[in-house]
KOLMAR-622067 format. One record per residue (C-alpha): x, z, y. Coordinates in steps of 0.2 Angstrom, whole numbers, plus 5000, padded with zeros to 4 digits. Layout:
BEGIN
XZY...
END
This chain:
BEGIN
508051125010509551055021510951155011510151094994510350934998512150945007512950984990512150844980512750724997514650764996514750744976513750584976514950514994516550554981515350464965514850324977516150294989517850334983518050344964519950334959520350164953521250184933522650064941522750054961524249964972525050044986523549985000522150054987522950214988523150215006521250155010520950304995521850425007520850365021519350405012519650545010520150615024518350565034517650655019518550815023517950805041516350785035516350915025517251035040515750955051514451015039515251215038515451215056517451235054517951095065516751085080517950935087517050805075515550715080514350605071514850475082516850495077516350495060515150315061516350225070517650275059516550205045516050045055517850005057517849955037516549825033516549865014514749915007515650095002516050165018514250085024513550195011514450365016513850305034512150305030512050445019513150565031511750515048510250575034511150725031511350755049509750725054509250845042510450985050509650945065507750985059508451125051509251215069507751145079506651235065505451095062505150985046506150845041505150705034504750715015504950515017506850555021507050645008506350564995507550425002509150505003508450604983508150434975509850364986510950484979510250444958510250244958511650204971512850254959512150114947511549964958512449864972511349924990510649744990509949774972509449964978508449884993507649744981507049904970506450014985505849874999504449995007505650165007507150065013505949975026505350155031507150195034507650055042508750155055509950225043510050025036510249955053512049905054512149845034512549655034511349645021509749725031509449555038509049425025508049585017506949595031506649405032506549395011504949555013504049485029502849405018502749545008502749705020502149625037501449765045502649875040504249765044503049765063502849925065504649955064505149825079505449915092507049985080507249805074507249755092509049825095509649715083510249535088509149445073507649535082506949355088507149275071506149425063504649405076504749225075504349235057502949385060502349255072502049145056501349275044500149405054499849285072498349375073498949545074500449485082499249425096498549595100500049635110500149485121499049565135499949725137501949785141502649825125504249755120503349645107502649555121504149555130505249485117503949345112503849255130505849235126505149135109505248935109504848885093503248795087502548975078502649055095501948895104500348895092500049065094500049065113498948895112497748995100497749155111497449055128496148965120495149135116495949305118494749385109494349265092495349285077494449155068495549015074497249115068496449075049497148885056498748925065499748825052498548695051498748675069500748685070500848565056499548445068498448405054496948505065496948515086496348665093494648585098494448535079494848695071493848785083492248665079492448725060492448905067490948865074490148835058489848975048489548885034490948745034492348885040492448995025492448825015494048775024494548935023494148925002495548775004496848835013496848995002497048894985498248804992499948844987500848855003499648955012500049104998500949205009499749185027499149365029498049335044497149195034496849305019496049445032494949335039494249255023494149435015493049475031491749335029491749355010491249535012489749475026489349345011489249504999488349625009486849505011486749484993486849664990485449725004484249594994484449694977482749744976482149564975481649524958481949324962483449264956483349084964482849174980484049324981485549214977485049064987486149115001487649044988486748924978487648784988489248864985490348764972491348854959493048864966492048944983490949094970492549104964493649154979491849264986492149374971493949424971493949414989492449554992492649624972492849814984490849804987489849704972488449764968488249744947486749674949487449534962489149534952487949474936487049354948488449284954489249264936487549164931487849044941489749024942489548984922488248884925489348774937490948774927489848704910491048804898492748754903493448894909495148844907494948694918494248784930495748894933496748764935495748714945496048874955498048854953497649014944497649124961497449284958496749284942497249434937496249514949494849404942494849444926495249634929493549624937492949524924493249664912492649814923490949744924491049694903491249494907493049484900492449464880491149324885492349244899493449224884492349144873492349004884493948964879494848884861495749004853497448924857496948934878496549104876498049154870499049054881497849134895498049314889500249264889499949204907499049394908500449494907501849364909503349364921502749554930504549574935504749424946503549494956504149594972503049744970502049804957500349764962500349634949500749754934499349884942498149734940498649734921498749914918496849944925496149804915496949874900495850064904494349944906494349844889493349914876493149784863494949814850495249654846495649594862496649754865497649704851497849554857498449614872499549734864500649594855500749494870501549654880502549684864503149514866503649524883504349684881505349604868505949444879506649574895507449694883508449524875509049454894509349644899508049634912508049814917506549794930505649704917506149854903505349974912503749874916503249834900503749994891502550104901501149954899501549954880501250144880499650134890498750004879499050094862498650284868496950324874497450524879498150524893498650684894499950624880500450474889500950604904501850714890502750544884503450504903503550704908502750654923502250774937500450844933499250744938497850884935498350984951499250994967500051154972499551264985501151264992501351064996499651075006500451175022502051135030503751265033502451305047501251365037499851235045498651115034498550965043497150805039496850635049495150565046495050385054493450325058493150135066491950085078490450005070488650045066489250145050490750205059489750285072488250345059489850425046490450535058488850595064488150665047490050715044490050815059488350875057488750965040490151095049489151245054489351405063490951465052491851315061492551275076492451095084493851075097493350915107494850825114494250665122494350545111494750625095494050825089494850945080493851045066494451205060493751345050493551485061494251635050495651545044496551395060498051355050496851225043496751085056495650935052495950795068494450645070494350515081492950475088492250315083492050225098493650295103494450195087495950155093496650265107496050395096497050385082498550345092498150485104498050605086499850525080500550575097500050755096500550765078502250685084502450825099501950965087503150885074501650895062501350755049499550775039499550825022497950715019497350575027495650515026495150325027493150305033492650135036492449985026493449915013494049775029494949925038495649995023497349925026497349985044497250175038498450135023499750085035499950265041500250325024501850385019502950535009502250665016500450625012499950734997498050684997497250475002495550485001495050315003493050325007492750135007491950014996492849974979494350054988494950084968495649884967496849934983497650074975499249984972499449974991499350184991500450204977501850114989501850205002501950354988502050374971501950554970500150544981498450614974497150484976495350474976494450324978492750214971492750074959491250004969489950084982490650204991489250335003489350465015488150555004489650574992491050555005490350705016490150845003491850784997492650825011491750975015492251054997494050984999494151095014493351255007494551224993496051225004495451395011495751464997497451564989497451444972498151284967497151124966496551104951495550904951494550944935493751094940493451024959492850874951491550984941491151074956490750934965489550854953488651014953488450984972487750834970486650824956485350884967485450694976484950574964485450404975487550544976487650554960487150384955488650324967489650494961489850394945490750264951492250384960493850404951494650584954496850574954496750634935496050494929496850374940497650234928498750164942499350314948500050364929500850194928501850214945502450384940502950344922503750184929504850284943505450394926505950244917506650144930507650314936508150354919507550534920
END
């Protein structure tokens, strides 16, 4: 693999760094000659003909010139050097870095490094060590810390070596205080650097932490405590009253200035899911007034937030009841209502309506001119968002709409947006709307794949599921609650004497007796944190990465699992309720990944047979073909009525519109 990329690299360094100018002065000629000598040294180092040249020598030479061209050469060279070291040590070079390098070679000739970072933010964050010396990386991190705070927190040990580390940590204290506080009881470098901070963000975080180190609720109001609109005592009083706690968080959520507060959003989602589960649990109650009494006092704005924050776990009957209450409260004026919630997450709301067949009904509550404006707002300006999640939401909604008139209206709006972006030569917008236009007009997904020459999502080749040492690795994430313990016990129970189960204390390893190269690492729920960490350390020491990552737990835990997905992950099984609605978070990690998710309620009665069948399929000598696998799973579940009912809501990789959209978008963006 290394030598394939090395040939590309030398050509790329010439193209990116050393284009011969049409006209040049003596100074330019001298610089060009100097650069050519560096290329000669790099080439000799690769071939081993000059043992006196070292990586550090090249790096120091490049750093003497602060131009972007020099930096690009240095970064490419460092990646290549790491690949060579990996080959020498007979280890697998991270495919995350390979994809980074491959895309880097293709794209940097077309754009500046800053443009490249803007178009590939998550990949850039994960490859921070190659970019850390670049002068523009500090402002890049500052700009994206509100979008990818957990990913930036993960690379803090590398950021810590730079002179802007405290600035980044201070912003993390503002965006994810409830996460940063987890380090304050340790001797981690984050704790040591936190003690150096004297900012208001750090002061408030420390004040909340000292009030109660184990309670996260107060962090929902960190901003109010910082600006003195609430005291700690007043915030504590709100947190102790569950009803008021939810109401006050909704107010904060709906105000624009709180848009980037991840801790608030996470805590609001947790409370919303608790309330939604209570409604779901009472689904056998045929008395409407009795069943929905727990939410009868909520305002229309609070009902709206409840729905969008817990879309992963809402039963159909629960949604229908909440929708009836909501429409009664807004008294037929849907336009004024959406304005009252500042159109916050309105795309997610419309997608939710479409998936439950209520979008057409909602649009009937809007006059024709406002209806056109809403559809325009739904599809417009998608290129201005830093991530693709809004565009994926639109793509998903398109797939849920059956009304032909509504489809035609959306088609016109998308075409208008495409024309706008083309007129202004907005390349990102052109790519987004070209793909959406195709999705909205093609009913046969195979034709869509052919149109964009997308890598098949119908199957995954067997070779992709094994590393260079012939090992297939899975990591299963369980969480420490009643559901996690029950799911873990039922999952383990299905493995017979044909499987070997090795107990490692905080986790277990499951492997077929006849095929020890297939290894499933599964943490024990009661050792949630330690088990996850111990598995990762074992894999790191043994230079292995999981080809399959499995999330087993409630949806509010899913971010903790998804953060560990990278480009080396080939299959992600997100076994939580409504995981399909968080698909964009997985696709941000890897556009080439195959994902299994559920649109509504996930169940161990589906998850367990699915995972066992997958393990057996990997044991065969054949490629994994999803349509065949899905049909076999359907047959297996047919004897269990409950499992069959839940299985209908599961989305296989080959029918995932989000995956199709992202892959097609990447094809258009890179011009492949």
